[in-house]
N, CA and C atoms as an extended XYZ file, in Angstrom:
153
Properties=species:S:1:pos:R:3:atomname:S:1:resname:S:1:resid:I:1 pbc="F F F"
N        69.811      211.038      205.800 N   MET     1
C        69.810      212.056      206.835 CA  MET     1
C        69.710      213.455      206.235 C   MET     1
N        70.155      213.645      205.011 N   LEU     2
C        70.119      214.951      204.367 CA  LEU     2
C        68.704      215.520      204.324 C   LEU     2
N        67.702      214.668      204.219 N   GLU     3
C        66.319      215.130      204.137 CA  GLU     3
C        65.872      215.853      205.408 C   GLU     3
N        66.518      215.575      206.536 N   THR     4
C        66.111      216.186      207.797 CA  THR     4
C        66.828      217.507      208.074 C   THR     4
N        67.907      217.786      207.362 N   LEU     5
C        68.657      219.023      207.574 CA  LEU     5
C        68.063      220.154      206.740 C   LEU     5
N        67.993      221.340      207.329 N   VAL     6
C        67.512      222.521      206.609 CA  VAL     6
C        68.475      223.680      206.864 C   VAL     6
N        68.390      224.661      206.013 N   CYS     7
C        69.206      225.862      206.148 CA  CYS     7
C        68.806      226.599      207.430 C   CYS     7
N        69.767      226.958      208.266 N   PRO     8
C        69.430      227.670      209.498 CA  PRO     8
C        68.927      229.095      209.250 C   PRO     8
N        69.224      229.663      208.097 N   ALA     9
C        68.803      231.032      207.798 CA  ALA     9
C        67.399      231.095      207.206 C   ALA     9
N        67.057      230.119      206.348 N   THR    10
C        65.788      230.187      205.614 CA  THR    10
C        64.849      229.019      205.876 C   THR    10
N        65.339      227.993      206.549 N   GLN    11
C        64.579      226.765      206.787 CA  GLN    11
C        64.244      226.025      205.487 C   GLN    11
N        64.987      226.315      204.426 N   SER    12
C        64.776      225.642      203.141 CA  SER    12
C        65.692      224.421      203.044 C   SER    12
N        65.436      223.580      202.050 N   ARG    13
C        66.214      222.360      201.897 CA  ARG    13
C        67.659      222.665      201.476 C   ARG    13
N        68.523      221.722      201.734 N   LEU    14
C        69.940      221.838      201.401 CA  LEU    14
C        70.290      220.790      200.351 C   LEU    14
N        71.167      221.157      199.424 N   ASP    15
C        71.689      220.230      198.422 CA  ASP    15
C        73.127      219.885      198.787 C   ASP    15
N        73.482      218.633      198.552 N   TYR    16
C        74.828      218.154      198.883 CA  TYR    16
C        75.744      218.287      197.677 C   TYR    16
N        76.870      218.975      197.850 N   ASP    17
C        77.904      219.078      196.820 CA  ASP    17
C        79.050      218.176      197.252 C   ASP    17
N        79.091      216.972      196.682 N   ARG    18
C        80.076      215.966      197.074 CA  ARG    18
C        81.505      216.447      196.807 C   ARG    18
N        81.750      217.070      195.657 N   ALA    19
C        83.104      217.495      195.286 CA  ALA    19
C        83.660      218.535      196.259 C   ALA    19
N        82.816      219.485      196.659 N   ALA    20
C        83.265      220.562      197.549 CA  ALA    20
C        83.068      220.219      199.022 C   ALA    20
N        82.378      219.106      199.311 N   GLN    21
C        82.053      218.720      200.692 CA  GLN    21
C        81.334      219.861      201.407 C   GLN    21
N        80.228      220.301      200.771 N   GLU    22
C        79.426      221.392      201.316 CA  GLU    22
C        77.945      221.066      201.164 C   GLU    22
N        77.147      221.697      202.005 N   LEU    23
C        75.706      221.682      201.867 CA  LEU    23
C        75.299      223.057      201.347 C   LEU    23
N        74.542      223.080      200.271 N   ILE    24
C        74.222      224.316      199.571 CA  ILE    24
C        72.787      224.733      199.859 C   ILE    24
N        72.609      225.977      200.266 N   SER    25
C        71.286      226.578      200.396 CA  SER    25
C        71.140      227.551      199.235 C   SER    25
N        70.387      227.135      198.241 N   ARG    26
C        70.204      227.992      197.066 CA  ARG    26
C        69.377      229.224      197.399 C   ARG    26
N        68.423      229.080      198.304 N   LYS    27
C        67.561      230.203      198.685 CA  LYS    27
C        68.363      231.283      199.422 C   LYS    27
N        69.250      230.872      200.321 N   ALA    28
C        70.064      231.824      201.084 CA  ALA    28
C        71.357      232.194      200.357 C   ALA    28
N        71.682      231.443      199.288 N   ARG    29
C        72.921      231.651      198.534 CA  ARG    29
C        74.146      231.455      199.427 C   ARG    29
N        74.091      230.377      200.251 N   LEU    30
C        75.175      230.048      201.170 CA  LEU    30
C        75.606      228.597      200.990 C   LEU    30
N        76.883      228.342      201.260 N   ALA    31
C        77.429      226.985      201.249 CA  ALA    31
C        77.988      226.699      202.634 C   ALA    31
N        77.445      225.668      203.269 N   PHE    32
C        77.865      225.279      204.603 CA  PHE    32
C        78.887      224.151      204.509 C   PHE    32
N        80.019      224.263      205.200 N   PRO    33
C        81.058      223.238      205.104 CA  PRO    33
C        80.684      221.957      205.846 C   PRO    33
N        81.290      220.876      205.402 N   ILE    34
C        81.212      219.603      206.124 CA  ILE    34
C        82.627      219.294      206.568 C   ILE    34
N        82.831      219.228      207.870 N   ARG    35
C        84.173      218.993      208.421 CA  ARG    35
C        84.190      217.667      209.169 C   ARG    35
N        85.095      216.807      208.786 N   ASP    36
C        85.218      215.481      209.409 CA  ASP    36
C        83.884      214.746      209.414 C   ASP    36
N        83.116      214.937      208.328 N   GLY    37
C        81.841      214.255      208.181 CA  GLY    37
C        80.680      214.904      208.929 C   GLY    37
N        80.921      216.060      209.553 N   ILE    38
C        79.885      216.737      210.336 CA  ILE    38
C        79.529      218.063      209.663 C   ILE    38
N        78.249      218.265      209.309 N   PRO    39
C        77.841      219.539      208.719 CA  PRO    39
C        77.938      220.667      209.748 C   PRO    39
N        78.525      221.769      209.343 N   VAL    40
C        78.633      222.944      210.207 CA  VAL    40
C        77.568      223.938      209.736 C   VAL    40
N        76.412      223.905      210.394 N   LEU    41
C        75.278      224.718      209.959 CA  LEU    41
C        75.193      226.030      210.740 C   LEU    41
N        76.276      226.758      210.703 N   LEU    42
C        76.352      228.078      211.325 CA  LEU    42
C        76.503      229.112      210.221 C   LEU    42
N        75.636      230.090      210.211 N   VAL    43
C        75.665      231.112      209.155 CA  VAL    43
C        77.030      231.792      209.116 C   VAL    43
N        77.636      232.022      210.252 N   GLY    44
C        78.949      232.665      210.314 CA  GLY    44
C        80.066      231.823      209.710 C   GLY    44
N        79.868      230.521      209.589 N   GLU    45
C        80.867      229.615      208.999 CA  GLU    45
C        80.616      229.364      207.519 C   GLU    45
N        79.463      229.768      207.021 N   ALA    46
C        79.108      229.537      205.617 CA  ALA    46
C        79.814      230.530      204.707 C   ALA    46
N        79.994      230.115      203.467 N   ARG    47
C        80.543      231.056      202.486 CA  ARG    47
C        79.418      231.461      201.533 C   ARG    47
N        79.492      232.679      201.050 N   ALA    48
C        78.494      233.175      200.094 CA  ALA    48
C        78.754      232.546      198.739 C   ALA    48
N        77.670      232.187      198.049 N   LEU    49
C        77.788      231.644      196.702 CA  LEU    49
C        77.885      232.756      195.687 C   LEU    49
N        78.738      232.569      194.711 N   ASP    50
C        78.859      233.529      193.613 CA  ASP    50
C        77.805      233.219      192.567 C   ASP    50
N        77.497      234.192      191.740 N   ASP    51
C        76.532      233.957      190.647 CA  ASP    51
C        77.101      233.158      189.538 C   ASP    51
């Protein structure tokens, strides 16, 4: 199912970070949380990635 999800900000692909339970948009530099097994793909809920 991950192949069908895209970043809501850039429409780019997302990478799954199993340890952090997040979907990562490298292009947007955002990490979207996964809560109770459901990806929360809201830009306002994402955290900014550090360098």
